[in-house]
C-alpha positions as CSV (number, residue, x, y, z in Angstrom):
1,M,-4.7,5.0,2.3
2,N,-4.3,3.1,5.5
3,T,-3.9,5.3,8.6
4,K,-2.8,4.2,12.1
5,R,-3.6,6.5,14.9
6,F,-2.1,5.0,18.0
7,S,-1.4,7.5,20.8
8,S,1.3,7.2,23.3
9,I,-1.3,7.1,26.1
10,I,-2.9,4.0,24.5
11,F,0.5,2.3,24.2
12,T,1.3,3.0,27.8
13,L,-2.0,1.7,29.1
14,L,-1.7,-1.4,27.0
15,F,1.8,-2.1,28.2
16,I,0.7,-1.8,31.8
17,A,-2.2,-4.2,31.2
18,V,-0.1,-6.8,29.4
19,V,2.7,-6.6,32.0
20,L,0.1,-7.3,34.7
21,G,-1.2,-10.2,32.6
22,T,2.3,-11.5,32.2
23,V,2.9,-11.4,35.9
24,W,-0.3,-13.4,36.4
25,G,0.8,-15.9,33.8
26,I,-2.0,-14.9,31.3
27,A,-0.2,-13.4,28.3
28,R,1.3,-15.7,25.7
29,P,4.9,-15.0,24.5
30,L,3.7,-13.6,21.1
31,D,1.3,-11.3,22.9
32,R,4.0,-10.1,25.2
33,E,6.3,-9.4,22.2
34,Y,3.4,-7.5,20.5
35,A,2.8,-5.4,23.6
36,V,6.5,-4.5,23.9
37,R,6.6,-3.5,20.2
38,L,3.6,-1.2,20.8
39,L,5.3,0.5,23.7
40,R,8.8,0.6,22.3
41,W,8.0,1.7,18.8
42,G,4.8,3.7,19.3
43,Q,3.1,5.3,16.4
44,S,4.1,3.9,13.0
45,D,6.6,6.1,11.0
46,V,8.8,6.0,7.9
47,K,11.7,4.6,9.9
48,D,9.9,1.4,10.9
49,Y,12.0,-0.5,8.2
50,T,15.0,-0.1,10.6
51,R,13.0,-1.8,13.4
52,F,11.6,-4.9,11.7
53,P,13.8,-7.6,10.2
54,E,13.8,-7.6,6.4
55,R,14.3,-9.8,3.3
56,T,16.4,-8.3,0.6
57,I,15.1,-7.8,-3.0
58,A,18.0,-7.7,-5.3
59,N,18.1,-5.7,-8.5
60,G,19.5,-7.1,-11.7
61,G,22.7,-6.3,-13.6
62,S,21.0,-3.9,-16.1
63,V,19.3,-0.6,-15.1
64,S,16.5,0.8,-17.2
65,E,17.7,4.3,-17.6
66,L,15.3,7.2,-17.5
67,E,16.0,10.3,-19.6
68,Q,15.8,13.7,-17.9
69,N,14.0,16.4,-19.7
70,L,13.4,18.8,-16.8
71,H,10.7,21.5,-17.1
72,P,10.9,23.7,-14.0
73,E,8.8,26.3,-15.7
74,W,5.8,23.9,-15.5
75,F,5.9,23.7,-11.8
76,S,5.3,26.9,-9.9
77,E,2.4,27.2,-7.4
78,V,0.3,24.4,-6.1
79,T,-3.3,24.6,-4.9
80,Y,-4.6,22.7,-1.9
81,T,-7.0,23.2,1.1
82,V,-6.5,23.4,4.8
83,G,-9.5,23.4,7.0
84,G,-11.7,23.9,3.9
85,E,-9.8,27.0,2.9
86,T,-8.0,27.1,-0.4
87,Y,-4.3,28.1,-0.6
88,T,-1.8,28.6,-3.3
89,T,1.9,28.1,-2.4
90,P,5.2,27.6,-4.4
91,I,5.6,23.9,-4.9
92,D,9.0,23.6,-3.3
93,S,7.8,25.5,-0.2
94,L,4.8,23.1,0.2
95,M,6.9,20.0,-0.3
96,A,9.3,21.1,2.4
97,E,6.5,22.1,4.8
98,T,4.6,18.8,4.3
99,Q,7.6,16.6,5.2
100,T,8.1,15.4,1.6
101,Q,11.1,13.2,1.0
102,A,10.9,12.8,-2.8
103,L,8.8,14.2,-5.6
104,I,9.3,12.8,-9.1
105,V,7.2,13.6,-12.1
106,I,7.6,11.6,-15.3
107,Q,5.9,12.2,-18.6
108,K,6.4,10.0,-21.7
109,D,9.2,8.2,-19.9
110,Q,11.1,11.4,-19.3
111,I,11.8,12.8,-15.9
112,V,10.4,16.3,-16.0
113,Y,10.7,17.1,-12.3
114,E,12.8,15.4,-9.7
115,K,13.6,16.9,-6.3
116,Y,14.3,15.6,-2.8
117,Y,13.6,17.5,0.4
118,N,14.4,17.5,4.1
119,G,17.8,15.8,3.8
120,Y,16.8,13.1,1.3
121,E,18.6,12.2,-1.9
122,R,17.9,9.9,-4.8
123,D,19.6,7.0,-3.1
124,S,17.7,7.5,0.2
125,I,15.4,4.7,1.3
126,V,11.7,5.5,1.5
127,T,8.9,3.1,2.5
128,S,5.7,2.1,0.9
129,F,3.2,1.6,3.8
130,S,0.0,0.5,2.1
131,A,1.3,1.2,-1.4
132,A,2.7,-2.3,-0.9
133,K,-0.8,-3.6,-1.5
134,S,-0.6,-2.6,-5.1
135,F,2.5,-4.7,-5.4
136,N,0.5,-7.6,-4.0
137,S,-2.0,-7.1,-6.7
138,A,0.7,-7.2,-9.3
139,L,2.1,-10.4,-7.9
140,I,-1.3,-12.1,-7.9
141,G,-1.6,-11.1,-11.6
142,A,1.9,-12.6,-12.3
143,A,0.9,-15.8,-10.5
144,I,-2.2,-16.1,-12.6
145,D,-0.2,-15.4,-15.8
146,R,2.1,-18.3,-14.8
147,E,-0.9,-20.5,-14.1
148,L,0.1,-20.9,-10.5
149,I,-3.4,-19.5,-9.6
150,G,-6.4,-20.4,-11.7
151,S,-8.1,-17.0,-11.6
152,V,-9.4,-14.3,-9.3
153,H,-12.6,-16.2,-9.1
154,D,-11.0,-19.1,-7.3
155,R,-12.1,-19.6,-3.7
156,M,-9.7,-18.7,-1.0
157,I,-10.2,-22.0,0.7
158,D,-9.0,-23.8,-2.4
159,Y,-5.5,-22.5,-1.4
160,L,-6.0,-22.2,2.3
161,P,-8.2,-25.2,3.2
162,E,-7.6,-24.8,6.9
163,L,-10.0,-21.8,6.8
164,K,-13.0,-24.0,5.7
165,G,-16.1,-23.7,7.9
166,R,-15.5,-20.1,9.1
167,G,-18.4,-18.7,7.2
168,L,-16.1,-17.5,4.4
169,D,-16.1,-20.6,2.1
170,E,-17.5,-18.7,-0.9
171,M,-15.0,-15.9,-0.6
172,T,-12.8,-15.5,-3.7
173,I,-9.4,-14.1,-4.4
174,R,-11.2,-11.3,-6.1
175,D,-13.0,-10.5,-2.9
176,L,-9.7,-10.1,-1.2
177,L,-8.4,-7.8,-3.9
178,L,-11.6,-5.7,-3.7
179,M,-11.6,-5.5,0.1
180,S,-15.0,-7.2,0.1
181,S,-14.4,-10.4,2.0
182,G,-16.8,-10.0,5.0
183,I,-13.9,-10.9,7.4
184,Q,-14.4,-9.4,10.8
185,Y,-12.3,-6.3,11.2
186,R,-12.1,-3.7,14.0
187,E,-10.5,-0.4,13.2
188,D,-8.6,1.2,16.1
189,E,-10.8,4.4,16.0
190,N,-13.9,2.2,16.5
191,M,-12.6,0.5,19.6
192,F,-13.3,1.5,23.2
193,P,-11.6,4.9,23.7
194,L,-8.0,4.7,24.8
195,L,-8.0,1.1,26.0
196,G,-9.4,-0.5,22.9
197,A,-7.2,0.6,20.1
198,P,-4.2,-1.6,20.8
199,F,-6.5,-4.6,20.5
200,S,-7.8,-3.5,17.1
201,D,-7.0,-5.4,13.9
202,D,-5.3,-2.2,12.6
203,A,-2.7,-2.6,15.3
204,K,-2.4,-6.4,15.2
205,T,-1.9,-6.6,11.5
206,Y,0.9,-4.1,11.7
207,Y,2.8,-5.1,14.8
208,Y,2.0,-8.8,15.5
209,P,5.2,-10.9,15.4
210,D,3.5,-13.9,13.6
211,L,1.3,-12.6,10.8
212,R,0.7,-16.0,9.4
213,Q,-0.9,-17.2,12.6
214,L,-2.8,-14.0,12.9
215,A,-4.2,-14.3,9.3
216,L,-5.3,-17.9,9.9
217,S,-7.3,-16.8,13.0
218,I,-9.8,-14.8,10.9
219,R,-13.6,-15.2,11.3
220,A,-16.6,-14.0,9.3
221,G,-18.0,-10.6,10.4
222,E,-21.5,-9.2,10.0
223,E,-21.0,-8.1,6.4
224,P,-21.9,-10.8,3.8
225,V,-19.1,-11.9,1.5
226,G,-18.8,-9.5,-1.5
227,Q,-21.5,-7.0,-0.3
228,S,-19.4,-4.2,1.1
229,F,-16.1,-2.4,0.6
230,H,-14.3,-2.6,4.0
231,Y,-10.6,-1.7,4.0
232,N,-9.1,-4.6,5.9
233,N,-5.4,-5.6,6.4
234,Y,-6.2,-9.3,6.6
235,H,-6.7,-9.3,2.9
236,P,-3.0,-8.8,1.9
237,L,-1.9,-11.2,4.6
238,L,-4.1,-13.9,3.1
239,E,-2.8,-13.1,-0.4
240,G,0.7,-13.5,0.9
241,L,-0.1,-16.9,2.3
242,I,-1.5,-17.9,-1.1
243,L,1.5,-16.6,-3.0
244,E,3.9,-18.4,-0.7
245,R,2.1,-21.7,-1.2
246,V,1.7,-21.5,-5.0
247,T,5.2,-20.2,-5.8
248,G,7.1,-22.2,-3.1
249,M,9.2,-19.2,-2.2
250,P,9.0,-16.1,0.0
251,V,6.9,-13.3,-1.5
252,A,9.9,-10.9,-1.6
253,Q,11.8,-13.4,-3.8
254,F,8.8,-13.7,-6.1
255,L,8.7,-9.9,-6.4
256,E,12.5,-9.9,-7.1
257,E,12.1,-12.5,-9.9
258,V,9.0,-11.3,-11.7
259,I,9.2,-7.5,-11.2
260,W,12.3,-6.0,-9.6
261,K,15.0,-7.6,-11.8
262,P,13.0,-7.6,-15.1
263,A,12.1,-3.9,-14.6
264,G,15.7,-2.9,-14.4
265,M,15.4,-1.3,-10.9
266,E,18.3,1.0,-10.1
267,Y,18.8,-0.1,-6.5
268,P,18.1,-3.2,-4.4
269,A,15.1,-3.0,-2.0
270,S,13.8,-4.9,1.0
271,W,10.5,-6.2,2.4
272,S,10.0,-5.9,6.2
273,L,9.2,-9.1,8.0
274,D,6.9,-9.7,10.9
275,S,9.8,-11.3,12.9
276,A,13.0,-13.2,12.4
277,T,11.3,-16.3,13.7
278,S,8.2,-16.2,11.5
279,G,9.9,-14.6,8.5
280,F,6.7,-13.6,6.8
281,E,6.6,-10.4,4.7
282,K,4.5,-7.6,6.1
283,M,2.1,-7.8,3.2
284,E,0.0,-4.9,4.3
285,S,3.0,-2.6,4.2
286,G,6.8,-2.5,4.4
287,I,8.4,-2.5,0.9
288,N,11.4,-0.3,1.3
289,G,13.3,1.1,-1.7
290,R,14.1,4.3,-3.6
291,A,11.5,6.7,-4.9
292,I,12.9,6.4,-8.5
293,D,12.3,2.6,-8.4
294,F,8.8,2.9,-7.0
295,A,8.3,5.2,-10.0
296,R,9.6,2.5,-12.3
297,F,7.0,0.1,-10.9
298,G,4.3,2.7,-11.8
299,L,5.7,2.9,-15.3
300,I,5.0,-0.8,-15.8
301,Y,1.3,0.1,-15.3
302,L,1.5,3.2,-17.4
303,H,2.7,0.9,-20.2
304,N,0.1,-1.8,-19.8
305,G,2.5,-4.2,-18.2
306,R,5.5,-3.7,-20.6
307,W,8.7,-2.1,-19.5
308,N,12.5,-2.5,-20.1
309,E,11.7,-4.3,-23.4
310,Q,9.7,-7.0,-21.5
311,Q,6.1,-7.8,-20.9
312,I,6.4,-8.0,-17.2
313,L,2.7,-8.2,-16.4
314,P,-0.2,-9.1,-18.7
315,G,-1.8,-6.1,-20.3
316,D,-5.3,-7.3,-19.6
317,W,-4.4,-7.6,-15.9
318,I,-3.3,-4.0,-15.8
319,I,-6.8,-2.9,-17.1
320,E,-8.7,-5.4,-15.0
321,S,-6.9,-4.3,-11.8
322,T,-7.2,-0.6,-12.2
323,A,-10.2,0.4,-14.4
324,P,-13.5,1.4,-12.8
325,D,-16.3,-1.2,-12.8
326,P,-19.7,0.4,-13.7
327,S,-21.5,-2.6,-12.3
328,D,-19.9,-2.2,-8.9
329,M,-22.8,-1.5,-6.5
330,R,-21.1,-2.4,-3.2
331,E,-21.8,-0.5,-0.1
332,W,-18.9,1.2,1.5
333,A,-18.7,0.1,5.2
334,I,-16.3,3.0,6.0
335,W,-15.3,6.3,4.2
336,T,-18.8,6.4,2.7
337,N,-18.2,9.8,1.1
338,Y,-15.6,8.5,-1.2
339,P,-17.9,7.4,-4.1
340,D,-19.5,10.8,-4.0
341,Q,-16.0,12.3,-4.5
342,G,-15.4,10.2,-7.6
343,I,-13.1,7.8,-5.8
344,F,-13.3,4.0,-6.4
345,Y,-11.3,1.0,-5.4
346,K,-10.1,-1.8,-7.7
347,Y,-7.6,-4.6,-7.0
348,H,-5.6,-2.7,-4.4
349,W,-5.4,0.4,-6.5
350,W,-7.3,3.6,-5.7
351,G,-9.0,5.2,-8.7
352,Y,-10.2,8.7,-9.4
353,H,-12.8,9.9,-11.8
354,R,-11.5,13.2,-13.2
355,P,-13.7,16.1,-14.3
356,D,-13.0,15.7,-18.0
357,G,-14.1,12.0,-18.0
358,H,-10.8,10.2,-17.7
359,Y,-9.7,8.3,-14.7
360,D,-6.4,8.1,-12.8
361,F,-5.3,5.6,-10.3
362,S,-2.6,5.3,-7.6
363,A,-0.8,3.1,-5.1
364,S,-1.3,4.9,-1.8
365,G,0.1,4.6,1.7
366,H,0.0,6.1,5.2
367,L,1.7,9.5,5.6
368,G,1.3,10.4,1.9
369,Q,3.1,7.7,-0.1
370,F,1.8,7.9,-3.7
371,I,2.6,6.3,-7.0
372,Y,0.0,8.3,-9.0
373,I,-0.7,7.4,-12.7
374,C,-2.6,9.5,-15.3
375,P,-2.8,7.4,-18.5
376,K,-4.4,10.3,-20.4
377,K,-1.3,12.5,-20.0
378,Q,1.2,9.5,-20.0
379,L,2.1,10.9,-16.6
380,L,3.4,9.5,-13.3
381,I,3.8,11.3,-10.0
382,A,5.8,9.6,-7.2
383,R,5.6,11.4,-3.9
384,F,7.0,10.0,-0.7
385,G,7.1,11.7,2.7
386,E,7.2,11.5,6.5
387,G,3.8,13.1,6.6
388,T,1.4,15.4,4.8
389,G,1.4,18.5,7.0
390,K,-1.9,20.2,7.6
391,V,-3.2,19.7,4.1
392,D,-6.8,18.4,4.1
393,S,-6.2,15.9,1.3
394,Y,-2.9,15.3,-0.5
395,L,-4.8,14.2,-3.5
396,D,-5.6,17.9,-4.1
397,V,-1.9,18.5,-4.3
398,L,-1.4,15.7,-6.8
399,F,-4.4,16.9,-8.9
400,S,-2.9,20.4,-8.9
401,I,0.5,19.0,-10.1
402,E,-1.2,17.0,-12.8
403,E,-2.9,20.1,-14.1
404,M,0.4,21.9,-14.3
405,V,1.7,19.3,-16.9
406,P,0.5,20.0,-20.5
407,N,-1.0,17.3,-22.6
408,P,1.7,15.4,-24.5
C-alpha cells in the first residue's frame, strides 16, 4: 500500500536546487539524472512503465484457460465511505468514478465478473506498483524450494557480505519480508515541508537510476532489527540483489521461468528497470501486465501453490507467507491504527481478519492495485486503476464485493 505524494512544487524546488548544485560542480551524474526524472516525470502514475526501460517477461506456448460463468445478478450496489459517511452506489458507476481500469472476480476458477472501464480492455497493460512486492515474496519462496537460499532465517550479509558492519549483521531475509529490518528510512511526508520530500527514501527508491548502488548504501536506523514493522522500499531492493546473486540471472527472467511460463499466462509482461545502464528491476514496483494474468498469479496462492497442473510454489510457503502469526508482537512504526482494524502484514502480503473469523490477504499497490484473495469463498478479486477517487479506503469496496458473492 505504498503511496508517493510528491507535489509539483517540491519537484520544481528540487530541480532548481540541483541545477544550482550542478553549476557549482557539486551534484554527481546519477543525482542529476535523479533530479531531472523528478521534474520531468513528476508524481508517479500508472503510465510510468512507458518512461522507465523494461525487461520482457515472456509467456509460454500454452495458456491456462479460465472458464466464464458470469453472474451479473450478484453484483449490484457497493457500499463504501467518503469522509466517514457511508454511501451505496451501483458497482459500475463506482468503478468508472474511481478511475478503475479492470475489475475481475473469480470464484472456484470461474470468472463470475469481468469488466473494464475508462477505455481499458482485457489486453490493456496495467501496472503493479507495490503489488510487485508479493511477487518478490513468491520468488524468495521459489529460490528456497530450489535450495538456492537456505531459509528465511539466513542472515542478509551471508548473501550481501559488503553490508557487514553496518549495525545490521543479525538481520535475516525474514526481517526483510516482514518489513522489520531496522534500516534507516525516511518517508517523504516526514521530511522538512516542501524541500525535504525529494530527498526522502520514498522518492529515491522509486526514481534513482542505480538502485543497486542505492540499496548497498543502507545504514541502521534507530529501530532495533526485528522490533518494529516499518514499511521500507529498501527491503525489496535487497531481496532483488539476493535473487540476482543466487540465481545468476535477472529477476525478471527468474519470474518468467518459475511463475510466468508455468502458470500459463495469457500475455507477456515486463518489469521496469531503474535505467538502461544499471539494468536492475524496480523491485519495489513496476511489474506490467494484464489484469487477467495478475489474477492468475493470485490463483496460484488460492490453490496453495498449484496451478496449470503444476506445483509452482511450495504449499507450505503459501501458508507461511500469508497466514497471521499469533506470536507477532512487533510495534508498528507507522500506520499504528492498522492492527486495531484487523490488518496484519506477512511476507509482503497484507492480511485482513474478517468478522466471521477467517482471514483474507492481498497483494496491494499505490493507486488501488489489488490482487485480493478470500480462501474461505475460493474467491479472488483483481482490481487495477489509475486512482481510487474520494473513497476513504478501497478495502471497504473489496469487502463489499466479497460479501456480494455467495459461499460456494
